[in-house]
ROTORPA-598156 format. One record per atom (N, C-alpha, C): x, z, y. Coordinates in pm, whole numbers, plus 50000, padded with zeros to 5 digits. Example, Ala and Ser with C-alpha at 12.3 -4.5 7.8 and 13.67 -1.06 7.14 Angstrom:
513195078049431;512305078049550;513205078049670;512855070849775;513675071449894;512905078750003;
END
This chain:
574764815243213;574494821743084;573874835443110;572734838143050;572054850843069;572214859542945;571964872542963;572084881842852;571054878742743;569884873542785;568844870142687;569294858742595;570084849542651;570614838742568;571614844042465;572414853942505;573364859942412;572624867342301;571574874442339;570764881542239;570194871542138;569714860242188;569164849942100;570234844242008;571424842042062;572544836741981;572924846541871;572894859341901;573194869541800;572114869441691;570864868741734;569754868541637;569824856241547;570274845041602;570354832641525;571684830741453;572554840841461;573904840041403;574624827541451;574494824741580;575094812841640;576544815741680;577414815241580;578814818641605;579534809141699;579164796341696;579834786441781;579594789241929;578364793141965;578054796342105;578704809542147;578684819242058;579254832442090;580784832342094;581384822942024;582844823042010;583574821642142;582934815442243;583634813542371;583934826742440;583144837142409;583384850242471;584574857442408;585144851442306;586344856842242;587564848042271;587374838642363;588494830142409;589024836142539;590234841042534;590804848442645;590844840142773;591114827342762;591184818842882;589804817642948;588754816842868;587384816342922;587074829342995;587424840542936;587134853642995;587874855543128;589084850043137;589874851443260;589324842443371;588904830443333;588494820543434;587034821443477;586154826543389;584724827143421;584324840943471;584894844743584;584704858243636;583234860943672;582604851843742;581214853843786;580274855343667;580454846843567;579604847443448;579774860743376;581024865043362;581304877643291;580734889643366;580864889643497;580344900843577;578824901443572;578194889643570;576724888943563;576214894543430;576884890943323;576474895843190;576744910743179;577854915343235;578224929543226;577164938643288;576484933643391;575464941843459;574244944343371;574064935843272;572864937043186;573204940243041;574364946443022;574804949142884;573874958442808;573124966542877;572224975842808;571174968742724;570964955942754;569994948142675;570464946342531;571744949242508;572304947842374;572284961042296;571634971342352;571714984642291;571124985042150;570204975942121;569594975941988;570284966241892;571464961541934;572204952141850;573634957041827;573784968741762;575134973741739;575904964341647;577224962941662;578064969441764;578344960441884;577434951341916;577714941042017;577974946642155;577234957042194;577474962742327;578904967842337;579364974842234;580734980242232;581784969142228;581434957842167;582364946542160;582444939442295;581304936542354;581264929042478;581804937042598;581624949942595;582034958142710;583504956042750;584474957642662;585864955042702;586154940342729;585494931142656;585734916842679;585404912842822;584284917942873;583824914043006;584624920643119;585494929943083;586354936343184;587674928743203;587964919543112;589244912343116;589404904543245;588304899043297;588364890943419;588744899243542;588674912443531;588924921143647;590384925043663;591224921243566;592644925143573;593554913043558;594694913643622;595704902943607;596884907843523;596814920443481;597894926043399;597764920943256;598824914743205;598794909643067;598644920942966;599234932542998;599114944042907;597674948942900;597004949843017;595614954243019;594704944042952;594964931242977;594174920742913;594314921542761;595534923642715;595764924842571;595024936942516;595134948342584;594524960742537;593004959342526;592374953542629;590914951842627;590484942142518;591214931042507;590864921142405;591064926942266;592144934042247;592444939842116;591374949842074;590924957942170;589874967742142;588604960842092;588204950042160;586974942942123;587124935341992;588224928241977;588394919841859;588534928041732;589244939341739;589384947641619;588064954041579;587224957041678;585904962441646;585054951841578;585174939441624;584444928541560;584924926541416;586224926341398;586794924041264;586354934941167;586334947441214;585924958441127;584434957941094;583674950641176;582224949641154;581834936741083;582804928741042;582504915240990;581604915140868;581644925640789;580834925940667;579334925240699;578974928440825;577564928340865;577074914340902;578004905140919;577654892040973;577744880940868;576974870440894;577034858540807;578254850040845;578704841840751;579874833340775;579704824340897;578494819140917;578274809841028;578484816541163;578414829841165;578684837141289;580144841541296;580654847241187;581984853441196;583144843541193;582994832041125;584124822541116;584494816641252;583534811341331;583914806041463;584504816641556;583954828541552;584464839341638;585854843541592;586054844441461;587374847941406;588424837941452;588074825041451;589024814741496;589364816441644;588354819841725;588614822041868;589524834041890;589324844441810;590184856241819;591634852541787;591804844741683;593144840241642;593834832541755;593124822941815;593694814841923;594014823242046;593204833542069;593444842242185;594694850742165;594914855542043;596164862942016;597374853842033;597224841141997;598324831742020;598594830442169;597534829242249;597664828342395;598334840942449;597904852442401;598464865242448;599904867342405;600324860442299;601694862142248;602754857742349;602354849842448;603304845442551;603884857442625;603074868042641;603544880142711;603604892442622;602804892442518;602764903942426;603084899142286;604324894342268;604694887342145;604594896242022;605294907342022;605384915741903;604014920841859;603224925741955;601894931141924;600964920241872;601034908441936;600144897341895;600474892541754;601764890841725;602184886341592;601774896641487;601914909241521;601524919841428;600024919041395;599214916541499;597764915541476;597404902941398;598104891941425;597854879641350;598194881441202;599254888841175;599604891741036;598514900140970;598014909841044;596924918340994;595684909840964;595404900141053;594224891741036;594314882840912;595544880140864;595674872440740;594974879440624;595144892540616;594484900040508;592974900540529;592544900940656;591114901340684;590464887840657;591204877140684;590674863740658;590394861640510;591214867940425;591054866640280;589744873040233;589174881840316;587934888640278;586694880240306;586894869340380;585744860640410;585514851640289;584504854940212;584244848040085;583184837040102;583004829639994;581964819339986;582044809340101;583284805340134;583464795540240;582914781940195;582284774840287;581794761440255;582104751840368;581804739240346;582174728840443;581454730540577;580274736740575;579494738440699;580094749340786;580334761140726;580834772640803;582354772340819;583054766740719;584504765940725;585194778940689;586504779140706;587334790840680;588324792340794;588624804740837;589554806740947;591024807040904;591284806240772;592644808240722;593644798340782;593304785540782;594264775540826;594544776640976;593514779541056;593714781341200;594674793041225;594524803541145;595374815341158;596814812441118;596994805741004;598344802140958;599014792941059;598264783241112;598824774041211;599314781341335;598564791441379;598984799341497;600314806341471;600434812741357;601664819741323;602844810041311;602604798841244;603674788941228;604124783541364;603164780641451;603504775241584;604304785141666;603944797941657;604674808341731;606114809241681;606304809941550;607654811341494;608494798841518;607874787041509;608614774641537;609054774341683;608174778541775;608524778641917;609664788441946;609764798841863;610844808641878;612104804541802;612014793041734;613124788141651;613424797641535;612414805341494;612554814741383;611974808241257;612734799041201;612244791341086;612214799540958;612984810340952;612934818940834;611554825540822;611054831040934;609734837040933;608654826440912;608844814740973;607874803940957;607764799840810;608914798740744;608894794540603;608214805240515;608424817940548;607784828640471;606264827740482;605754825040603;604314823540623;603804811440545;604534800440554;604154788240481;604124790840330;605204796440278;605334798440133;604274807940080;603934818240159;602974828340115;601554822740108;601234813140196;599854808740210;599554794740159;600584786940126;600344772840093;599454771139970;599564779739871;598734778339750;597264781139780;597014791739858;595624795039895;595004783839978;595804778140067;595334767140151;594984755040064;595834752139967;595584740639878;594294742539799;594034754739753;592814757439677;591574755739765;591634761139888;590484760239978;590264745940027;591354738240034;591254724540083;590324716139997;590264719639869;589384712339777;587904714139814;587594725239882;586214727939922;585874722040058;586854715340120;586654708740249;586214718540358;586894730140364;586494740540459;587334740540587;588284731240598;589124730440717;588794717840796;588974718440925;588754706641007;589944697140990;589744684641026;590814674641015;591974678441106;591674683241225;592754687041319;593554698841267;592894708441201;593604719841141;594524715141030;594044705840948;594864700840838;596054693040891;595824684840993;596924677041050;597974686141112;597514696641182;598444706141244;599264713341138;598614717441029;599334724240922;600354714940857;599944702640829;600864693140765;602084690440853;601854689640984;602984687641076;603914699741074;603334711741087;604144723941085;604914725240954;604204722940842;604844724040711;605954713740695;605704701640744;606724691140736;607964694540816;607754699740935;608904703141021;609714714540960;609034724740908;609714736240848;610534731740726;609924723740639;610634718940520;611784709740555;611634702040662;612724693340707;613924701540753;613664712340827;614734720940876;615494727240759;614784730840653;615424737040538;616014726840440;615904714140473;616504703840390;615654699440272;614384703940267;613484699640159;612804686740203;613604676140209;613154663840274;612024656640201;612014657340069;610934650839993;609594657440027;609584670740030;608374678140066;607994675440211;608994675140297;608744672340439;608114658540458;608634648740383;608124635040393;606644634540355;606284641840250;604894641940204;603974647940310;604354659440365;603504666040465;603404657940594;604514652440640;604514645140768;603744632040757;603854625240643;603064613040623;601574616140626;601204627440566;599794631340564;599324635140704;600174642040780;599834645640919;599564633041002;600414623040983;600244610541058;598974603341015;598684603740885;597464597140834;596204603640892;596224616740907;595044624040955;594854623341107;595894619341178;595834619141324;595324605541373;594224605341446;593644592541492;594634584141572;594494570941562;595374561741635;595274563741785;594124568641830;593924570741974;594714582642028;595124591641939;595874603741981;597364600341985;597754592342083;599114587142090;600164598142102;599914608242187;600914618742208;601114627042082;600014629642009;600124637241884;600894629341778;600594616441769;601274607941671;602764606541708;603054605941837;604454605241880;605204617841840;604544629441857;605164642141819;605474642441670;604544637841589;604764637441444;605924628241410;605964616641476;606994606741447;608394611541488;608484620441586;609814625641624;610444633541511;609644638441418;610184645441300;610164636341178;609104628341165;608974619641048;610064608941044;610384602741155;611394592041156;612754597141110;613254608641158;614524613841106;614504616340955;613374621340905;613254623540760;613314610240688;612594600340740;612614587040678;614014581040682;614724582840793;616084577540806;617014583540701;616814596340671;617664602840571;617454596940432;616334589740414;616054582640288;616364567740299;616924563640412;617214549540431;616004541240465;614924547640508;613694540440545;613764537540695;613824524840731;614074520640867;612764517640941;612484524541053;611274521441131;611424508141204;610324501541226;610364488641295;610594490641445;611134480441509;611324480841654;609984482041725;608954475341671;607614476041731;607094490441731;607314497641620;606864511541612;607594520041716;608904518641724;609694526441819;609254523641963;609004511041993;608574507442129;607174512442160;606274511442061;604884515642081;604794530342119;605624538642056;605564553142082;606704557842172;607344548442239;608414551442336;609504560242274;609934556242155;610964563842083;612244555742063;612294544142125;613454535542106;614724541542166;614604547742283;615774553942346;616304565442261;615394572342194;615794583942113;616414579741980;615794570241913;616214566841777;616824552841761;616594544041859;617044530141846;618514528541808;619444534841882;620874533441849;621234539141711;620544549841671;620774555541538;620344545441431;619174539541453;618654529541358;619604517641349;620084512741466;621004501341467;622294504241390;622794516541406;624044520141338;623874520441187;622674524541141;622404524540996;622294510340944;621584501841019;621434487740978;622804480940973;623654484141071;624984477841080;626024484740991;625634495840928;626584503840847;627834507140929;627624511241053;628714513741147;628814528741176;629804535241116;629974549741130;630284553441275;631144545641339;631524548741477;630294548041570;629504537841550;628284536141630;627324547841608;627204552241482;626344563741450;626864576241521;628154578841511;628734590841572;628504591141723;628674579741788;628484579141933;627034581841971;626114575241901;624684577141929;624264591541901;624804597241795;624464611041757;624984621041860;626224619441900;626834628741997;626134628042132;625724616242174;625034614742303;623674621542304;623094623642188;621744629242179;621714642942111;622864648942095;622954661642021;622024672342077;622034674342208;621234685142267;619734682842247;619284670542265;617854668042247;617454669142099;618354665242007;618064666841864;617964681741828;618824689841887;618764704341864;617464710041919;617114705842040;615894710842105;614654707042025;614664695241965;613524690741886;613534696341744;614624703041707;614714708941573;614984698741464;615604687241500;615824676541401;617304673241384;618184681541438;619624678741434;620114677441290;619764687041205;620234686941067;619734674740990;618464671041015;617894659740941;618554646640984;618744645141116;619384632941166;620814631941115;621524643241111;622924642941066;623014638240921;621984641340842;621974637040702;621854621940690;621284615540793;621134600940790;622484593840790;623544601040830;624874594940827;625274591240685;624754598540587;625044595340448;624494581540409;623404577640475;622844564440448;623824553640495;624494556140609;625504546840659;626634545440557;627104556940507;628184556740407;627744549740278;626504551940240;626014545440117;626014530240134;625604525440252;625584510940275;626994505040270;627964512940320;629374508540311;629804508140164;629414518540090;629784519239948;629164507639870;627924504139902;627274492839835;628014479739862;628594478539984;629364466440016;630664465939937;631244477839912;632494478739836;632254476639686;631044480239642;630714479439499;629534470039476;629754457039483;628674447439459;628154448639316;626974442939289;626404443739153;627404439639046;627464447638941;628384444938830;629634453538836;629904459838952;631084468438964;630824481638892;631784485838811;631644498738745;632764508338784;633964502938802;635094511338842;635654506038974;635904515439066;636464511539195;637434522239243;638384518439326;639364528139376;638834535139500;639254547439517;638904554839639;639504548039762;640654541639743;641314534939854;640454523639910;639774516439821;638904505539865;637774510839952;637204522339911;636134528739990;636684533640124;637894539740119;638524544740242;638754533340342;639284522140295;639574510840384;638294505240446;637204505340369;635934500340421;635414509440533;635554522540514;635144531840619;636014530240743;637314528040720;638274527140831;638054515040921;637244505740878;636864494640967;636144500141090;635414511441070;634634517341179;635144531241221;635854538041132;636234551941158;637504555241079;638434562141143;639684565641077;639484577940988;639634576040859;639534587240765;640684586440665;641094598040617;642144598540515;641524596040378;642394594540277;641914592540140;641134604740092;641624616740128;640924629040089;639554629840154;639474625640282;638184625940352;637204615940290;637714604340250;636864594440184;636344599840051;637174607039980;636764613139853;635684623639878;635844631339987;634844641540021;633504634940053;633534623740128;632304616540161;631624611740033;632404606139941;631844601139815;631234612639734;631934624039730;631414635739658;630084640339718;629994639439852;628764643239921;627624633539886;627944620839880;626944610939840;626444613439698;627354617139610;626984619839470;626124632339461;626534643039530;625804655839521;624404654739580;624224645539677;622914643639739;622124632139674;622624627139561;621934616839481;621784603439551;622664600539646;622644587339708;623314576939617;624134581839526;624764573039428;625034581139301;624934574439187;625244580839059;626634576239016;627584585239022;628974581738989;629744594438959;630954592438904;631864603838881;633234599938936;633954609938986;635254607539051;636384612338962;637424604138951;638664608138884;639674611338993;639874624239016;640774628339124;642224624339094;642594624738967;643974621538928;644254606638950;643354598038904;643544583538916;643114578039051;642434586439132;641924582339263;640984570239249;640124571539147;639114561239123;637754567939100;636704560039104;635384565339069;634674555238980;633834560838893;633104552738794;631624553338826;631014541738845;629584540938873;628774540938744;627584546438753;626664545738640;626384531038607;626284527938478;626144513938436;624924507338499;623804513938497;622584508238555;621984518138654;621504513038765;620854521638864;621794531238936;623014526638963;623984535339033;623494538739173;622764529539235;622224531939369;620704533039359;620184545339350;618734547139332;617954542139453;616764536839430;615944532239543;615434543939626;615214541539754;614634551739841;613104551439825;612404562839853;612964576039878;613264583239748;614134592939758;614484600939641;614874614739691;615074623939598;615534637339635;616714640639546;
END
């Protein structure tokens, strides 16, 4: 790459070609190229502020200090951002996206500073007007970076704040087709996982299904990652994945015993499978969602105790049915039933004095999925 080619790219507003010089990994690895361009930087003197932008970028390859790399990159990127009003969208959008991804890369060692700059860039991204399908918009790439960082830190409170603040703007821009398919799939996955953690399972189901739809069948590892969150959400609604699906994505060891316990309405089997996988469920951020699937097991037991036409049943009958698989007291059985009612798995009311419960005349067991 010669300096004359860079000059031509600037003149042609070729943001896609120029954007690689704002990718921190490229700057670190392409030392010879960067040093060669640095020797001829004066050729950019008539193209302000490019000389001032490129100068610190091309020095990044000379240091192994993460602090110095961050400082040099930050100096260049902030100068570019402050000069964005001078550039066309076709130039600034690709470069802006590269800047965003580089701050994500730098966050591994400079977390607080990088997150602070990414938050600042949210306000700057809003200034990029007249986005179209050709040039795109950097907003979703930026939001995805922030969400990924907070999810990796297990800071779902901050992740949800970023999601909640930006989801409406993203939805409006989505109508203009300004985001790439991969950006949309990444956002839907992040949004689905965040909503699943907070127990908003209906919303999570919608986002995760869309993420899976947007991800090509050839991207097996990406689809497997989505399914590790989508399947627990589906299980909480009583939606059972097929054995073929679990085997295809090598998820049978993770979810197979849980699925079997739901099909068999076996509380003991569920507890054993859940306890054996507790640490991996926590690590994947799906512990809470999987634990909710236990209610589906209880609902299946309740359906067996209350065949069609049943309107009044004793708590003792429900307790005895559970005790086939797990020892519970009458009070514990009542608590389970109350939990099923509060989570809309069954429509009924409990008479604590009579130790009975009354089912809704029609539709006591709503079809899945529901909220």
